[in-house]
N, C-alpha and C positions, 0 to 999 in steps of 0.2 A: 084717543091720545096718540100723539106722534112723538117718537123718540129719535134723537140723532139728527134732526133736521134744523136744529136751532143754530143760527149764525152767531158766533161769538165775536164781539168787537172788543178789542183790548189795546192797551198802550204798553210799551216796554220801556223800562228805565233801569239804570244801574245804581244800586245802593253802594256807594263808595266806602262807607264805613264797614259794611258787612262783606263787601266784594262779591255780591250776589245780584243776579238779574231779577227784576220784579216784573211780573205780568199783572196789569191792573185792568179789571173789568171796566169798560167804558160806561156801562149802564149802572154800575154800583161801585163807587170809588172805594168802599170799605172792603171789597173782595179783592185781595192781593195774594199772589202766590210767588214764592221765591225759588230760584234754582241756580245751579252753577252755570248752566247754559241757558240761552233764551228758549230753546226747545223744551228743556226740562221745566222751566217756569210756566210756559204756556200749557204744557201737558198737565201740570198740577192745577192750573187755573180751570181747565176744562173739567177735571175730576171734581172740583169743588162746587160746580154748578149743579 
């Protein structure tokens, strides 16, 4: 098994109702992470995989 070599493809959007950035997994649209900054949202998305 290999850990840490997976390439994460994602999209970033701004949820204007919540005023939070969304990082959306390109391979699984239901996997979404929110954050105050883009970096925080992407970091949370990486942890959720």
